[in-house]
Kinemage of the C-alpha trace (Angstrom):
@kinemage 1
@onewidth
@group {chain A} dominant
@subgroup {mainchain}
@vectorlist {calphas} color= white
{ca unk a 1} P -117.543 6.180 -7.151
{ca unk a 2} L -114.614 4.358 -8.854
{ca unk a 3} L -112.459 7.458 -8.903
{ca unk a 4} L -113.523 7.918 -4.825
{ca unk a 5} L -112.404 4.702 -4.238
{ca unk a 6} L -109.128 4.991 -6.499
{ca unk a 7} L -108.314 8.409 -4.619
{ca unk a 8} L -108.792 6.450 -1.438
{ca unk a 9} L -106.174 3.647 -2.216
{ca unk a 10} L -103.551 6.232 -3.475
{ca unk a 11} L -103.946 7.876 -0.010
{ca unk a 12} L -103.944 4.767 1.944
{ca unk a 13} L -100.689 3.670 -0.042
{ca unk a 14} L -98.952 6.898 0.354
{ca unk a 15} L -99.656 7.032 4.111
{ca unk a 16} L -98.184 3.384 4.452
{ca unk a 17} L -95.300 4.575 2.698
{ca unk a 18} L -94.539 7.715 4.671
{ca unk a 19} L -95.366 5.456 8.051
{ca unk a 20} L -92.810 2.829 6.651
{ca unk a 21} L -90.140 5.458 5.685
{ca unk a 22} L -90.430 6.737 9.179
{ca unk a 23} L -90.296 3.421 10.915
{ca unk a 24} L -86.983 2.827 8.730
{ca unk a 25} L -85.155 5.895 9.581
{ca unk a 26} L -86.136 5.034 13.376
{ca unk a 27} L -84.160 2.115 13.562
{ca unk a 28} L -81.611 3.029 11.030
{ca unk a 29} L -77.816 3.867 11.806
{ca unk a 30} L -77.040 7.558 12.405
{ca unk a 31} L -77.172 9.823 9.575
{ca unk a 32} L -74.004 9.587 7.324
{ca unk a 33} L -71.443 12.445 7.621
{ca unk a 34} L -68.181 12.695 5.849
{ca unk a 35} L -65.319 14.917 6.464
{ca unk a 36} L -61.975 15.507 5.190
{ca unk a 37} L -59.086 16.661 7.642
{ca unk a 38} L -56.430 18.521 5.780
{ca unk a 39} L -52.855 18.152 6.663
{ca unk a 40} L -49.447 18.597 5.113
{ca unk a 41} L -47.159 16.967 2.925
{ca unk a 42} L -46.953 13.071 3.251
{ca unk a 43} L -43.416 13.223 4.999
{ca unk a 44} L -44.315 15.287 7.801
{ca unk a 45} L -46.233 14.597 10.935
{ca unk a 46} L -49.452 16.334 10.146
{ca unk a 47} L -50.322 13.580 7.618
{ca unk a 48} L -50.025 10.289 9.959
{ca unk a 49} L -51.967 12.813 12.297
{ca unk a 50} L -54.749 13.286 10.327
{ca unk a 51} L -54.718 9.682 9.363
{ca unk a 52} L -54.309 8.384 13.048
{ca unk a 53} L -57.729 10.995 13.965
{ca unk a 54} L -59.485 9.703 11.140
{ca unk a 55} L -58.820 5.905 11.962
{ca unk a 56} L -60.325 6.232 15.558
{ca unk a 57} L -63.314 8.223 14.123
{ca unk a 58} L -64.117 5.529 11.114
{ca unk a 59} L -63.893 2.680 13.509
{ca unk a 60} L -66.914 4.184 15.521
{ca unk a 61} L -68.609 4.552 12.196
{ca unk a 62} L -71.592 2.636 13.515
{ca unk a 63} L -72.044 5.218 16.477
{ca unk a 64} L -71.792 8.337 14.810
{ca unk a 65} L -72.067 8.066 10.951
{ca unk a 66} L -68.970 9.882 10.524
{ca unk a 67} L -66.690 8.958 7.880
{ca unk a 68} L -63.426 10.732 8.076
{ca unk a 69} L -60.838 11.237 4.891
{ca unk a 70} L -57.581 12.799 4.841
{ca unk a 71} L -56.079 15.186 2.230
{ca unk a 72} L -52.463 16.000 1.758
{ca unk a 73} L -52.014 19.719 1.507
{ca unk a 74} L -49.855 22.714 1.043
{ca unk a 75} L -50.039 23.172 4.811
{ca unk a 76} L -51.207 25.548 7.549
{ca unk a 77} L -52.321 28.766 5.457
{ca unk a 78} L -53.762 26.390 2.623
{ca unk a 79} L -55.808 24.331 5.749
{ca unk a 80} L -56.898 27.525 7.474
{ca unk a 81} L -58.521 29.279 4.045
{ca unk a 82} L -59.947 25.709 3.014
{ca unk a 83} L -61.907 25.153 6.553
{ca unk a 84} L -63.391 29.234 6.355
{ca unk a 85} L -64.125 28.377 2.785
{ca unk a 86} L -66.174 24.999 3.562
{ca unk a 87} L -63.845 22.977 1.392
{ca unk a 88} L -62.339 20.999 4.511
{ca unk a 89} L -64.030 20.546 7.913
{ca unk a 90} L -61.103 20.256 9.992
{ca unk a 91} L -57.187 21.067 9.141
{ca unk a 92} L -53.952 20.581 11.050
{ca unk a 93} L -52.460 24.415 11.627
{ca unk a 94} L -49.756 25.580 13.590
{ca unk a 95} L -50.433 27.409 16.859
{ca unk a 96} L -48.913 30.226 14.875
{ca unk a 97} L -50.926 30.632 12.011
{ca unk a 98} L -53.757 30.115 14.113
{ca unk a 99} L -53.283 32.968 16.004
{ca unk a 100} L -52.589 35.056 13.258
{ca unk a 101} L -55.623 33.644 11.023
{ca unk a 102} L -57.797 34.493 14.040
{ca unk a 103} L -56.382 38.190 14.645
{ca unk a 104} L -56.085 39.005 10.946
{ca unk a 105} L -52.192 39.164 10.820
{ca unk a 106} L -49.663 38.202 8.644
{ca unk a 107} L -51.521 36.084 5.642
{ca unk a 108} L -54.352 37.839 6.439
{ca unk a 109} L -53.464 41.048 7.064
{ca unk a 110} L -55.499 42.395 4.040
{ca unk a 111} L -58.502 39.931 4.367
{ca unk a 112} L -58.952 40.434 8.001
{ca unk a 113} L -59.909 38.821 11.221
{ca unk a 114} L -61.113 34.956 10.565
{ca unk a 115} L -63.841 35.312 13.029
{ca unk a 116} L -65.158 31.534 12.130
{ca unk a 117} L -61.935 29.903 12.855
{ca unk a 118} L -62.473 27.358 15.757
{ca unk a 119} L -59.662 25.448 17.521
{ca unk a 120} L -60.270 21.792 18.683
{ca unk a 121} L -57.202 20.689 20.560
{ca unk a 122} L -53.375 20.927 20.154
{ca unk a 123} L -51.393 17.867 19.407
{ca unk a 124} L -47.651 17.727 19.121
{ca unk a 125} L -44.863 20.115 19.532
{ca unk a 126} L -43.310 21.144 16.575
{ca unk a 127} L -39.647 22.476 16.352
{ca unk a 128} L -38.431 24.912 13.624
{ca unk a 129} L -35.872 22.792 12.033
{ca unk a 130} L -32.565 23.868 10.164
{ca unk a 131} L -30.578 21.191 8.600
{ca unk a 132} L -27.402 21.551 6.475
{ca unk a 133} L -25.338 19.648 4.700
{ca unk a 134} L -21.989 19.128 6.359
{ca unk a 135} L -19.621 20.459 2.992
{ca unk a 136} L -22.116 23.611 3.008
{ca unk a 137} L -20.115 25.508 5.453
{ca unk a 138} L -23.026 26.258 7.419
{ca unk a 139} L -22.436 25.572 11.173
{ca unk a 140} L -23.982 28.229 12.862
{ca unk a 141} L -27.066 30.383 11.735
{ca unk a 142} L -25.458 33.201 10.314
{ca unk a 143} L -23.952 31.044 7.931
{ca unk a 144} L -26.624 30.668 5.811
{ca unk a 145} L -25.969 34.090 4.522
{ca unk a 146} L -24.920 33.807 0.497
{ca unk a 147} L -26.452 30.177 0.820
{ca unk a 148} L -28.876 28.443 -1.200
{ca unk a 149} L -31.592 27.922 1.533
{ca unk a 150} L -35.220 26.146 1.113
{ca unk a 151} L -37.273 28.113 3.202
{ca unk a 152} L -40.847 26.299 2.179
{ca unk a 153} L -43.083 26.736 -0.191
{ca unk a 154} L -45.813 29.727 0.081
{ca unk a 155} L -48.558 28.788 2.300
{ca unk a 156} L -46.666 26.896 4.892
{ca unk a 157} L -45.900 27.276 8.262
{ca unk a 158} L -42.217 26.744 8.093
{ca unk a 159} L -41.932 29.544 5.514
{ca unk a 160} L -43.384 32.041 7.809
{ca unk a 161} L -41.103 30.633 11.004
{ca unk a 162} L -38.095 30.802 9.181
{ca unk a 163} L -38.508 34.485 7.937
{ca unk a 164} L -39.362 35.335 11.545
{ca unk a 165} L -36.452 33.959 12.877
{ca unk a 166} L -34.230 35.339 9.822
{ca unk a 167} L -35.828 39.049 10.659
{ca unk a 168} L -35.445 38.559 14.493
{ca unk a 169} L -31.488 37.929 14.031
{ca unk a 170} L -30.876 40.674 11.237
{ca unk a 171} L -30.995 38.346 8.071
{ca unk a 172} L -33.071 39.727 5.190
{ca unk a 173} L -34.413 36.373 3.429
{ca unk a 174} L -34.670 38.160 0.031
{ca unk a 175} L -31.350 39.367 -0.077
{ca unk a 176} L -28.872 37.676 2.277
{ca unk a 177} L -29.711 34.136 0.967
{ca unk a 178} L -30.883 32.518 -2.357
{ca unk a 179} L -34.388 31.673 -1.250
{ca unk a 180} L -36.295 28.565 -2.469
{ca unk a 181} L -39.922 27.923 -2.126
{ca unk a 182} L -40.245 24.176 -2.182
{ca unk a 183} L -42.259 21.796 -0.605
{ca unk a 184} L -41.020 19.884 2.390
{ca unk a 185} L -41.428 16.342 0.721
{ca unk a 186} L -38.849 17.796 -1.966
{ca unk a 187} L -36.511 19.056 0.507
{ca unk a 188} L -34.457 16.032 1.380
{ca unk a 189} L -33.682 14.475 -2.148
{ca unk a 190} L -32.852 18.464 -2.998
{ca unk a 191} L -30.437 18.466 -0.391
{ca unk a 192} L -28.701 15.179 -1.052
{ca unk a 193} L -28.703 16.163 -5.030
{ca unk a 194} L -26.706 19.146 -4.136
{ca unk a 195} L -29.033 21.602 -5.044
{ca unk a 196} L -29.708 23.253 -1.981
{ca unk a 197} L -27.164 23.631 1.005
{ca unk a 198} L -30.043 23.754 3.476
{ca unk a 199} L -33.665 23.464 4.768
{ca unk a 200} L -35.958 24.604 6.898
{ca unk a 201} L -38.894 22.572 8.195
{ca unk a 202} L -41.391 22.939 10.973
{ca unk a 203} L -42.197 19.394 12.107
{ca unk a 204} L -42.447 17.029 14.879
{ca unk a 205} L -39.506 14.533 15.720
{ca unk a 206} L -38.798 11.822 14.563
{ca unk a 207} L -39.807 12.946 10.994
{ca unk a 208} L -39.325 11.186 7.881
{ca unk a 209} L -37.468 14.161 5.437
{ca unk a 210} L -34.881 14.259 8.252
{ca unk a 211} L -34.245 10.481 8.377
{ca unk a 212} L -33.867 10.820 4.393
{ca unk a 213} L -31.705 13.526 4.405
{ca unk a 214} L -29.267 12.274 7.030
{ca unk a 215} L -29.248 8.746 5.686
{ca unk a 216} L -27.524 9.665 2.011
{ca unk a 217} L -24.333 9.924 0.758
{ca unk a 218} L -24.073 13.825 1.492
{ca unk a 219} L -23.506 14.049 5.356
{ca unk a 220} L -25.561 16.538 7.309
{ca unk a 221} L -26.363 17.985 10.652
{ca unk a 222} L -28.729 20.116 12.059
{ca unk a 223} L -28.074 23.755 12.818
{ca unk a 224} L -28.680 25.174 16.427
{ca unk a 225} L -31.074 28.555 16.173
{ca unk a 226} L -30.210 30.727 19.367
{ca unk a 227} L -30.205 33.837 20.554
{ca unk a 228} L -33.588 34.528 20.232
{ca unk a 229} L -34.965 35.644 23.607
{ca unk a 230} L -36.409 38.573 21.292
{ca unk a 231} L -38.155 36.508 19.261
{ca unk a 232} L -39.972 34.635 22.040
{ca unk a 233} L -40.706 37.760 23.755
{ca unk a 234} L -42.175 39.397 20.810
{ca unk a 235} L -44.577 35.983 19.920
{ca unk a 236} L -46.584 34.674 22.604
{ca unk a 237} L -47.004 31.196 20.426
{ca unk a 238} L -43.015 30.461 20.277
{ca unk a 239} L -41.254 28.545 22.923
{ca unk a 240} L -37.883 27.603 23.207
{ca unk a 241} L -37.461 23.474 22.076
{ca unk a 242} L -34.980 20.351 21.606
{ca unk a 243} L -34.140 18.387 18.643
{ca unk a 244} L -33.539 14.882 19.832
{ca unk a 245} L -30.417 13.668 17.781
{ca unk a 246} L -30.881 10.430 19.429
{ca unk a 247} L -33.672 10.285 16.630
{ca unk a 248} L -31.075 10.289 13.634
{ca unk a 249} L -28.379 8.072 14.120
{ca unk a 250} L -27.050 9.211 10.725
{ca unk a 251} L -26.794 12.713 11.528
{ca unk a 252} L -23.240 14.089 12.355
{ca unk a 253} L -24.425 16.159 15.335
{ca unk a 254} L -22.993 14.870 18.667
{ca unk a 255} L -25.605 16.453 21.192
{ca unk a 256} L -29.187 17.411 20.718
{ca unk a 257} L -29.654 20.729 18.999
{ca unk a 258} L -31.284 24.091 20.430
{ca unk a 259} L -34.152 25.545 18.552
{ca unk a 260} L -37.678 26.966 19.256
{ca unk a 261} L -40.918 25.600 17.968
{ca unk a 262} L -44.851 25.816 17.773
{ca unk a 263} L -47.363 23.325 18.391
{ca unk a 264} L -50.012 21.479 15.888
{ca unk a 265} L -53.442 22.095 16.429
{ca unk a 266} L -56.505 20.472 15.294
{ca unk a 267} L -59.052 23.574 14.013
{ca unk a 268} L -62.176 23.742 12.229
{ca unk a 269} L -64.924 26.055 11.560
{ca unk a 270} L -67.828 27.377 13.748
{ca unk a 271} L -69.920 26.461 10.538
{ca unk a 272} L -69.178 22.220 11.446
{ca unk a 273} L -71.941 21.006 13.727
{ca unk a 274} L -71.282 20.645 17.211
{ca unk a 275} L -71.893 16.920 17.248
{ca unk a 276} L -69.174 15.918 14.526
{ca unk a 277} L -66.717 17.956 16.537
{ca unk a 278} L -67.988 16.660 20.070
{ca unk a 279} L -67.478 12.882 18.594
{ca unk a 280} L -64.019 13.530 17.157
{ca unk a 281} L -62.561 15.130 20.527
{ca unk a 282} L -64.178 12.499 22.471
{ca unk a 283} L -62.572 9.645 20.581
{ca unk a 284} L -59.336 10.961 20.440
{ca unk a 285} L -59.397 11.739 24.479
{ca unk a 286} L -61.251 8.581 25.741
{ca unk a 287} L -58.680 6.611 23.399
{ca unk a 288} L -55.636 8.784 24.468
{ca unk a 289} L -53.190 5.747 25.125
{ca unk a 290} L -54.234 4.079 21.822
{ca unk a 291} L -53.507 7.379 19.854
{ca unk a 292} L -50.311 8.257 21.453
{ca unk a 293} L -49.230 4.748 20.358
{ca unk a 294} L -49.796 5.737 16.498
{ca unk a 295} L -46.537 8.133 16.170
{ca unk a 296} L -43.609 9.007 18.331
{ca unk a 297} L -44.157 12.269 18.102
{ca unk a 298} L -47.497 11.727 20.346
{ca unk a 299} L -45.392 9.933 23.056
{ca unk a 300} L -45.402 13.415 25.517
{ca unk a 301} L -49.282 14.041 24.973
{ca unk a 302} L -51.468 14.525 27.731
{ca unk a 303} L -55.123 15.628 27.974
{ca unk a 304} L -53.929 18.768 29.816
{ca unk a 305} L -51.263 19.863 27.240
{ca unk a 306} L -53.366 19.233 24.309
{ca unk a 307} L -55.601 22.143 25.627
{ca unk a 308} L -52.599 24.455 25.340
{ca unk a 309} L -51.526 26.788 22.292
{ca unk a 310} L -55.004 26.996 21.532
{ca unk a 311} L -55.231 31.064 20.177
{ca unk a 312} L -58.675 30.516 18.577
{ca unk a 313} L -61.799 30.015 20.391
{ca unk a 314} L -62.578 26.592 21.194
{ca unk a 315} L -65.322 24.857 18.844
{ca unk a 316} L -68.645 24.331 20.826
{ca unk a 317} L -68.558 20.791 20.334
{ca unk a 318} L -64.913 20.444 21.535
{ca unk a 319} L -65.705 22.589 24.506
{ca unk a 320} L -69.045 20.149 25.343
{ca unk a 321} L -66.699 17.416 25.979
{ca unk a 322} L -64.030 19.185 27.923
{ca unk a 323} L -66.934 20.380 30.407
{ca unk a 324} L -67.958 16.866 30.339
{ca unk a 325} L -64.720 15.459 31.160
{ca unk a 326} L -63.885 18.199 33.728
{ca unk a 327} L -61.054 19.775 31.521
{ca unk a 328} L -62.534 22.966 31.470
């Protein structure tokens, strides 16, 4: 009899605990979800962009239960690969790299199409920018021949852009220049120290690296990149753009500088849950004026132009919001 009573008590206690647990779940906040946004070097626009997105999402933690963090990375190629390996949930990626990864070209030619890659939305335009020291003798693009040029670290978007434009204009980056593979964050100091003559950086403007590089004792200027109609025709993700020199009062240019560029895009994977991507998309788009105020590079953003430059399929979570908002 004692055995039966003991078992009955245990059953009742267990049932009570299960019921209490169920009640607790029903009244608690949303289940916590941790996501990481891969960005780029800390002097670029990617890093503060990731910070702006995470800040907006984290302010709604009690609604979505999402805690977002930002990671400084080597850039677009790294971010794509980390997303697809599950090391990042989101990453900021140049539109050209997004196209190449999804279609299995360039850095992904051997691995093949990265079919799980998903676009979320595009952000600011990024200009392929070449800054040269005044004493380098580089006044036109052709003048880079024989000079020490930082084209960017392997895995960065600017490296691919620099190689594309050099090849388009008949310059062999392996033999015609002395190519360095430094991170963008190192470039300004290297230029001021006289260790490089010029550097490429694909980035939104204004940018901290160029402010630093044009404010030192060694005077510097932006070099126009023109005569690239063939390049623009060959690669649909490139478009003409302008570098606003008013943002760099210490540069020795006297007028805005012609170049070309891409767009920064927020990417994810088809493995990332729909509700997570939906929440992040909704927060940015429904608070777009606030978002635009977080960095000067965002000033021209509109809900409409944030859906351009997406060359991978749009994530189901983002598409859900776009349809609700009448954007798709």
